[in-house]
Gaussian input, Z-matrix of N, CA and C with variables (Angstrom, degrees):
# hf/3-21g

backbone

0 1
 N
 C     1     B1
 C     2     B2     1     A1
 N     3     B3     2     A2     1     D1
 C     4     B4     3     A3     2     D2
 C     5     B5     4     A4     3     D3
 N     6     B6     5     A5     4     D4
 C     7     B7     6     A6     5     D5
 C     8     B8     7     A7     6     D6
 N     9     B9     8     A8     7     D7
 C    10    B10     9     A9     8     D8
 C    11    B11    10    A10     9     D9
 N    12    B12    11    A11    10    D10
 C    13    B13    12    A12    11    D11
 C    14    B14    13    A13    12    D12
 N    15    B15    14    A14    13    D13
 C    16    B16    15    A15    14    D14
 C    17    B17    16    A16    15    D15
 N    18    B18    17    A17    16    D16
 C    19    B19    18    A18    17    D17
 C    20    B20    19    A19    18    D18
 N    21    B21    20    A20    19    D19
 C    22    B22    21    A21    20    D20
 C    23    B23    22    A22    21    D21
 N    24    B24    23    A23    22    D22
 C    25    B25    24    A24    23    D23
 C    26    B26    25    A25    24    D24
 N    27    B27    26    A26    25    D25
 C    28    B28    27    A27    26    D26
 C    29    B29    28    A28    27    D27
 N    30    B30    29    A29    28    D28
 C    31    B31    30    A30    29    D29
 C    32    B32    31    A31    30    D30
 N    33    B33    32    A32    31    D31
 C    34    B34    33    A33    32    D32
 C    35    B35    34    A34    33    D33
 N    36    B36    35    A35    34    D34
 C    37    B37    36    A36    35    D35
 C    38    B38    37    A37    36    D36
 N    39    B39    38    A38    37    D37
 C    40    B40    39    A39    38    D38
 C    41    B41    40    A40    39    D39
 N    42    B42    41    A41    40    D40
 C    43    B43    42    A42    41    D41
 C    44    B44    43    A43    42    D42
 N    45    B45    44    A44    43    D43
 C    46    B46    45    A45    44    D44
 C    47    B47    46    A46    45    D45
 N    48    B48    47    A47    46    D46
 C    49    B49    48    A48    47    D47
 C    50    B50    49    A49    48    D48
 N    51    B51    50    A50    49    D49
 C    52    B52    51    A51    50    D50
 C    53    B53    52    A52    51    D51
 N    54    B54    53    A53    52    D52
 C    55    B55    54    A54    53    D53
 C    56    B56    55    A55    54    D54
 N    57    B57    56    A56    55    D55
 C    58    B58    57    A57    56    D56
 C    59    B59    58    A58    57    D57
 N    60    B60    59    A59    58    D58
 C    61    B61    60    A60    59    D59
 C    62    B62    61    A61    60    D60
 N    63    B63    62    A62    61    D61
 C    64    B64    63    A63    62    D62
 C    65    B65    64    A64    63    D63
 N    66    B66    65    A65    64    D64
 C    67    B67    66    A66    65    D65
 C    68    B68    67    A67    66    D66
 N    69    B69    68    A68    67    D67
 C    70    B70    69    A69    68    D68
 C    71    B71    70    A70    69    D69
 N    72    B72    71    A71    70    D70
 C    73    B73    72    A72    71    D71
 C    74    B74    73    A73    72    D72
 N    75    B75    74    A74    73    D73
 C    76    B76    75    A75    74    D74
 C    77    B77    76    A76    75    D75
 N    78    B78    77    A77    76    D76
 C    79    B79    78    A78    77    D77
 C    80    B80    79    A79    78    D78
 N    81    B81    80    A80    79    D79
 C    82    B82    81    A81    80    D80
 C    83    B83    82    A82    81    D81
 N    84    B84    83    A83    82    D82
 C    85    B85    84    A84    83    D83
 C    86    B86    85    A85    84    D84
 N    87    B87    86    A86    85    D85
 C    88    B88    87    A87    86    D86
 C    89    B89    88    A88    87    D87
 N    90    B90    89    A89    88    D88
 C    91    B91    90    A90    89    D89
 C    92    B92    91    A91    90    D90
 N    93    B93    92    A92    91    D91
 C    94    B94    93    A93    92    D92
 C    95    B95    94    A94    93    D93
 N    96    B96    95    A95    94    D94
 C    97    B97    96    A96    95    D95
 C    98    B98    97    A97    96    D96
 N    99    B99    98    A98    97    D97
 C   100   B100    99    A99    98    D98
 C   101   B101   100   A100    99    D99
 N   102   B102   101   A101   100   D100
 C   103   B103   102   A102   101   D101
 C   104   B104   103   A103   102   D102
 N   105   B105   104   A104   103   D103
 C   106   B106   105   A105   104   D104
 C   107   B107   106   A106   105   D105
 N   108   B108   107   A107   106   D106
 C   109   B109   108   A108   107   D107
 C   110   B110   109   A109   108   D108
 N   111   B111   110   A110   109   D109
 C   112   B112   111   A111   110   D110
 C   113   B113   112   A112   111   D111
 N   114   B114   113   A113   112   D112
 C   115   B115   114   A114   113   D113
 C   116   B116   115   A115   114   D114
 N   117   B117   116   A116   115   D115
 C   118   B118   117   A117   116   D116
 C   119   B119   118   A118   117   D117
 N   120   B120   119   A119   118   D118
 C   121   B121   120   A120   119   D119
 C   122   B122   121   A121   120   D120
 N   123   B123   122   A122   121   D121
 C   124   B124   123   A123   122   D122
 C   125   B125   124   A124   123   D123
 N   126   B126   125   A125   124   D124
 C   127   B127   126   A126   125   D125
 C   128   B128   127   A127   126   D126
 N   129   B129   128   A128   127   D127
 C   130   B130   129   A129   128   D128
 C   131   B131   130   A130   129   D129
 N   132   B132   131   A131   130   D130
 C   133   B133   132   A132   131   D131
 C   134   B134   133   A133   132   D132
 N   135   B135   134   A134   133   D133
 C   136   B136   135   A135   134   D134
 C   137   B137   136   A136   135   D135
 N   138   B138   137   A137   136   D136
 C   139   B139   138   A138   137   D137
 C   140   B140   139   A139   138   D138
 N   141   B141   140   A140   139   D139
 C   142   B142   141   A141   140   D140
 C   143   B143   142   A142   141   D141
 N   144   B144   143   A143   142   D142
 C   145   B145   144   A144   143   D143
 C   146   B146   145   A145   144   D144
 N   147   B147   146   A146   145   D145
 C   148   B148   147   A147   146   D146
 C   149   B149   148   A148   147   D147
 N   150   B150   149   A149   148   D148
 C   151   B151   150   A150   149   D149
 C   152   B152   151   A151   150   D150
 N   153   B153   152   A152   151   D151
 C   154   B154   153   A153   152   D152
 C   155   B155   154   A154   153   D153
 N   156   B156   155   A155   154   D154
 C   157   B157   156   A156   155   D155
 C   158   B158   157   A157   156   D156
 N   159   B159   158   A158   157   D157
 C   160   B160   159   A159   158   D158
 C   161   B161   160   A160   159   D159
 N   162   B162   161   A161   160   D160
 C   163   B163   162   A162   161   D161
 C   164   B164   163   A163   162   D162
 N   165   B165   164   A164   163   D163
 C   166   B166   165   A165   164   D164
 C   167   B167   166   A166   165   D165
 N   168   B168   167   A167   166   D166
 C   169   B169   168   A168   167   D167
 C   170   B170   169   A169   168   D168
 N   171   B171   170   A170   169   D169
 C   172   B172   171   A171   170   D170
 C   173   B173   172   A172   171   D171
 N   174   B174   173   A173   172   D172
 C   175   B175   174   A174   173   D173
 C   176   B176   175   A175   174   D174
 N   177   B177   176   A176   175   D175
 C   178   B178   177   A177   176   D176
 C   179   B179   178   A178   177   D177
 N   180   B180   179   A179   178   D178
 C   181   B181   180   A180   179   D179
 C   182   B182   181   A181   180   D180
 N   183   B183   182   A182   181   D181
 C   184   B184   183   A183   182   D182
 C   185   B185   184   A184   183   D183
 N   186   B186   185   A185   184   D184
 C   187   B187   186   A186   185   D185
 C   188   B188   187   A187   186   D186
 N   189   B189   188   A188   187   D187
 C   190   B190   189   A189   188   D188
 C   191   B191   190   A190   189   D189
 N   192   B192   191   A191   190   D190
 C   193   B193   192   A192   191   D191
 C   194   B194   193   A193   192   D192
 N   195   B195   194   A194   193   D193
 C   196   B196   195   A195   194   D194
 C   197   B197   196   A196   195   D195
 N   198   B198   197   A197   196   D196
 C   199   B199   198   A198   197   D197
 C   200   B200   199   A199   198   D198
 N   201   B201   200   A200   199   D199
 C   202   B202   201   A201   200   D200
 C   203   B203   202   A202   201   D201
 N   204   B204   203   A203   202   D202
 C   205   B205   204   A204   203   D203
 C   206   B206   205   A205   204   D204
 N   207   B207   206   A206   205   D205
 C   208   B208   207   A207   206   D206
 C   209   B209   208   A208   207   D207
 N   210   B210   209   A209   208   D208
 C   211   B211   210   A210   209   D209
 C   212   B212   211   A211   210   D210

   B1=1.4275
   B2=1.5176
   B3=1.3045
   B4=1.4500
   B5=1.5132
   B6=1.2984
   B7=1.4718
   B8=1.5371
   B9=1.3230
   B10=1.4810
   B11=1.5204
   B12=1.3225
   B13=1.4501
   B14=1.5067
   B15=1.3292
   B16=1.4671
   B17=1.5190
   B18=1.3109
   B19=1.4571
   B20=1.5456
   B21=1.3175
   B22=1.4596
   B23=1.5464
   B24=1.3219
   B25=1.4432
   B26=1.5191
   B27=1.3467
   B28=1.4769
   B29=1.5109
   B30=1.3325
   B31=1.4540
   B32=1.5406
   B33=1.3436
   B34=1.4442
   B35=1.5222
   B36=1.3524
   B37=1.4349
   B38=1.5330
   B39=1.2929
   B40=1.4789
   B41=1.5114
   B42=1.3408
   B43=1.4540
   B44=1.5202
   B45=1.3457
   B46=1.4656
   B47=1.5333
   B48=1.3241
   B49=1.4639
   B50=1.4911
   B51=1.3402
   B52=1.4876
   B53=1.5282
   B54=1.3113
   B55=1.4827
   B56=1.5502
   B57=1.3001
   B58=1.4770
   B59=1.5217
   B60=1.3273
   B61=1.4784
   B62=1.5208
   B63=1.3332
   B64=1.4631
   B65=1.5151
   B66=1.3462
   B67=1.4748
   B68=1.5331
   B69=1.3179
   B70=1.4414
   B71=1.5345
   B72=1.3235
   B73=1.4610
   B74=1.5173
   B75=1.3089
   B76=1.4691
   B77=1.5144
   B78=1.3147
   B79=1.4534
   B80=1.5039
   B81=1.3144
   B82=1.4851
   B83=1.5508
   B84=1.2977
   B85=1.4867
   B86=1.5045
   B87=1.3518
   B88=1.4552
   B89=1.5263
   B90=1.3172
   B91=1.4576
   B92=1.5507
   B93=1.3073
   B94=1.4551
   B95=1.5548
   B96=1.3108
   B97=1.4505
   B98=1.5377
   B99=1.3090
   B100=1.4618
   B101=1.5001
   B102=1.3421
   B103=1.4615
   B104=1.5381
   B105=1.3202
   B106=1.4756
   B107=1.5147
   B108=1.3388
   B109=1.4707
   B110=1.5448
   B111=1.3489
   B112=1.4695
   B113=1.5138
   B114=1.3145
   B115=1.4669
   B116=1.5240
   B117=1.3354
   B118=1.4557
   B119=1.5548
   B120=1.3275
   B121=1.4628
   B122=1.5309
   B123=1.3054
   B124=1.4470
   B125=1.5544
   B126=1.3071
   B127=1.4893
   B128=1.5207
   B129=1.3235
   B130=1.4851
   B131=1.5234
   B132=1.3068
   B133=1.4792
   B134=1.5190
   B135=1.3085
   B136=1.4717
   B137=1.5035
   B138=1.3136
   B139=1.4758
   B140=1.5236
   B141=1.3275
   B142=1.4632
   B143=1.5220
   B144=1.3289
   B145=1.4701
   B146=1.4789
   B147=1.3188
   B148=1.4582
   B149=1.5076
   B150=1.3314
   B151=1.4715
   B152=1.5483
   B153=1.3098
   B154=1.4735
   B155=1.5195
   B156=1.3008
   B157=1.4712
   B158=1.5323
   B159=1.3241
   B160=1.4659
   B161=1.5172
   B162=1.3427
   B163=1.4695
   B164=1.5273
   B165=1.2844
   B166=1.4548
   B167=1.5023
   B168=1.3315
   B169=1.4600
   B170=1.5222
   B171=1.3257
   B172=1.4760
   B173=1.5547
   B174=1.3218
   B175=1.4561
   B176=1.5241
   B177=1.3136
   B178=1.4860
   B179=1.5195
   B180=1.3350
   B181=1.4613
   B182=1.5134
   B183=1.2955
   B184=1.4432
   B185=1.5543
   B186=1.3096
   B187=1.4651
   B188=1.4911
   B189=1.3386
   B190=1.4697
   B191=1.4973
   B192=1.3524
   B193=1.4717
   B194=1.5125
   B195=1.3515
   B196=1.4885
   B197=1.5148
   B198=1.3331
   B199=1.4625
   B200=1.5205
   B201=1.3270
   B202=1.4763
   B203=1.5185
   B204=1.3280
   B205=1.4770
   B206=1.5017
   B207=1.3008
   B208=1.4652
   B209=1.4921
   B210=1.3165
   B211=1.4925
   B212=1.4779
   A1=107.55
   A2=114.45
   A3=118.73
   A4=110.69
   A5=116.03
   A6=121.99
   A7=111.07
   A8=116.59
   A9=120.16
   A10=110.38
   A11=117.76
   A12=121.81
   A13=110.19
   A14=117.23
   A15=120.51
   A16=111.74
   A17=118.32
   A18=121.09
   A19=110.02
   A20=117.69
   A21=120.33
   A22=110.83
   A23=117.77
   A24=120.41
   A25=111.89
   A26=116.37
   A27=120.06
   A28=110.66
   A29=118.18
   A30=122.29
   A31=110.96
   A32=116.17
   A33=121.59
   A34=110.78
   A35=116.99
   A36=120.26
   A37=111.58
   A38=117.05
   A39=120.21
   A40=110.27
   A41=116.78
   A42=120.27
   A43=112.91
   A44=117.11
   A45=121.24
   A46=109.76
   A47=116.64
   A48=120.74
   A49=112.05
   A50=115.32
   A51=119.73
   A52=110.76
   A53=116.59
   A54=120.65
   A55=111.45
   A56=117.05
   A57=121.87
   A58=110.15
   A59=116.74
   A60=119.98
   A61=111.56
   A62=115.62
   A63=119.73
   A64=113.37
   A65=117.03
   A66=120.65
   A67=112.68
   A68=118.73
   A69=119.69
   A70=112.84
   A71=116.53
   A72=119.49
   A73=110.56
   A74=118.29
   A75=121.41
   A76=111.78
   A77=118.82
   A78=119.02
   A79=115.05
   A80=117.91
   A81=118.88
   A82=111.01
   A83=116.02
   A84=118.37
   A85=113.53
   A86=117.57
   A87=122.20
   A88=112.07
   A89=119.22
   A90=122.15
   A91=113.43
   A92=117.54
   A93=118.23
   A94=112.86
   A95=116.85
   A96=120.10
   A97=113.31
   A98=118.11
   A99=121.68
   A100=112.71
   A101=120.51
   A102=120.80
   A103=110.99
   A104=118.67
   A105=120.47
   A106=109.20
   A107=116.42
   A108=119.09
   A109=115.52
   A110=115.64
   A111=117.50
   A112=111.08
   A113=117.46
   A114=120.31
   A115=109.44
   A116=116.46
   A117=119.40
   A118=109.05
   A119=117.55
   A120=120.45
   A121=111.22
   A122=118.13
   A123=122.83
   A124=110.98
   A125=115.22
   A126=119.81
   A127=110.59
   A128=117.13
   A129=120.23
   A130=109.15
   A131=118.46
   A132=121.75
   A133=109.62
   A134=118.35
   A135=123.06
   A136=110.32
   A137=117.86
   A138=120.58
   A139=111.42
   A140=117.23
   A141=120.07
   A142=111.35
   A143=115.50
   A144=120.50
   A145=112.78
   A146=118.17
   A147=122.64
   A148=110.84
   A149=117.37
   A150=119.86
   A151=110.34
   A152=116.86
   A153=119.44
   A154=110.00
   A155=117.55
   A156=119.78
   A157=110.56
   A158=117.59
   A159=121.25
   A160=111.01
   A161=118.58
   A162=121.02
   A163=110.79
   A164=119.00
   A165=121.57
   A166=114.28
   A167=116.92
   A168=120.27
   A169=114.02
   A170=121.60
   A171=117.46
   A172=111.24
   A173=116.67
   A174=120.11
   A175=111.00
   A176=116.14
   A177=117.87
   A178=111.49
   A179=118.06
   A180=119.97
   A181=111.31
   A182=117.36
   A183=122.28
   A184=109.66
   A185=115.67
   A186=120.54
   A187=111.74
   A188=118.66
   A189=121.12
   A190=111.36
   A191=116.15
   A192=119.08
   A193=111.61
   A194=117.72
   A195=120.85
   A196=109.95
   A197=117.42
   A198=119.76
   A199=111.50
   A200=117.31
   A201=119.45
   A202=109.98
   A203=117.06
   A204=119.65
   A205=111.66
   A206=119.97
   A207=122.33
   A208=112.83
   A209=117.66
   A210=119.85
   A211=108.15
   D1=137.33
   D2=-177.54
   D3=-73.04
   D4=163.18
   D5=-177.68
   D6=-65.43
   D7=-39.58
   D8=-178.75
   D9=-64.28
   D10=-43.94
   D11=179.80
   D12=-64.54
   D13=-41.16
   D14=178.70
   D15=-63.78
   D16=-40.60
   D17=178.61
   D18=-68.03
   D19=-41.28
   D20=178.47
   D21=-63.75
   D22=-42.79
   D23=179.69
   D24=-66.74
   D25=-39.57
   D26=176.94
   D27=-64.22
   D28=-41.13
   D29=-179.60
   D30=-65.07
   D31=-42.30
   D32=178.74
   D33=-62.60
   D34=-47.91
   D35=-179.07
   D36=-65.73
   D37=-35.02
   D38=176.47
   D39=-65.06
   D40=-39.28
   D41=175.22
   D42=-63.88
   D43=-38.23
   D44=177.07
   D45=-62.32
   D46=-43.71
   D47=179.55
   D48=-62.19
   D49=-44.32
   D50=179.92
   D51=-63.28
   D52=-44.09
   D53=176.92
   D54=-62.06
   D55=-43.93
   D56=-179.63
   D57=-60.94
   D58=-43.28
   D59=179.18
   D60=-64.81
   D61=-33.55
   D62=176.52
   D63=-69.80
   D64=-32.91
   D65=-178.97
   D66=-83.96
   D67=-10.59
   D68=-176.83
   D69=-61.68
   D70=-24.79
   D71=179.16
   D72=-66.64
   D73=-28.62
   D74=-178.84
   D75=-61.93
   D76=-40.07
   D77=-175.76
   D78=-106.76
   D79=5.63
   D80=176.36
   D81=-74.10
   D82=-21.84
   D83=178.01
   D84=-69.26
   D85=-18.69
   D86=178.46
   D87=-80.06
   D88=-12.78
   D89=-171.34
   D90=-62.05
   D91=-34.27
   D92=-177.19
   D93=-79.59
   D94=-10.76
   D95=-179.43
   D96=-115.14
   D97=24.87
   D98=-172.66
   D99=-70.75
   D100=-11.29
   D101=-179.67
   D102=-77.44
   D103=-12.32
   D104=175.27
   D105=-91.95
   D106=128.95
   D107=-176.14
   D108=-60.63
   D109=-36.92
   D110=-178.77
   D111=-69.42
   D112=-34.00
   D113=178.17
   D114=-71.68
   D115=-37.13
   D116=178.72
   D117=-64.42
   D118=-40.70
   D119=178.26
   D120=-66.15
   D121=-39.51
   D122=176.74
   D123=-62.12
   D124=-39.84
   D125=177.67
   D126=-64.98
   D127=-41.66
   D128=-179.50
   D129=-65.98
   D130=-43.23
   D131=178.92
   D132=-62.95
   D133=-44.61
   D134=178.19
   D135=-60.86
   D136=-43.85
   D137=-179.73
   D138=-64.47
   D139=-39.96
   D140=178.83
   D141=-65.98
   D142=-40.94
   D143=176.34
   D144=-62.88
   D145=-43.15
   D146=178.03
   D147=-65.96
   D148=-38.04
   D149=179.98
   D150=-66.25
   D151=-41.82
   D152=178.26
   D153=-67.24
   D154=-38.13
   D155=177.27
   D156=-66.07
   D157=-36.51
   D158=177.70
   D159=-67.63
   D160=-33.42
   D161=177.91
   D162=-71.38
   D163=-26.05
   D164=-179.33
   D165=-101.73
   D166=28.68
   D167=-176.84
   D168=-61.73
   D169=-33.50
   D170=179.17
   D171=-65.59
   D172=-36.85
   D173=178.59
   D174=-64.02
   D175=-40.89
   D176=-179.71
   D177=-68.33
   D178=-30.82
   D179=174.18
   D180=-65.75
   D181=-43.34
   D182=-179.10
   D183=-64.80
   D184=-43.65
   D185=-179.43
   D186=-66.68
   D187=-41.27
   D188=176.29
   D189=-62.58
   D190=-39.42
   D191=-179.89
   D192=-65.78
   D193=-36.87
   D194=178.13
   D195=-66.83
   D196=-39.09
   D197=-179.56
   D198=-67.27
   D199=-34.58
   D200=177.79
   D201=-69.62
   D202=-38.35
   D203=-179.74
   D204=-68.51
   D205=-29.78
   D206=178.21
   D207=-69.92
   D208=-28.70
   D209=-177.64
   D210=-79.76

């Protein structure tokens, strides 16, 4: 693998990790109610949504930049 691709992949994965750590606050509030099945299911759905959003962080940066330029 070339050096440029390695740097790009490392940067992308570092961005995913940073986004994931930022989203962890969203589902930490569910921790005290995990003995209820519906709360557990809501936590799992929230975690999956946050993970997908963390994987698409470059797209969200581009979209946020376009919204700022329109204003």
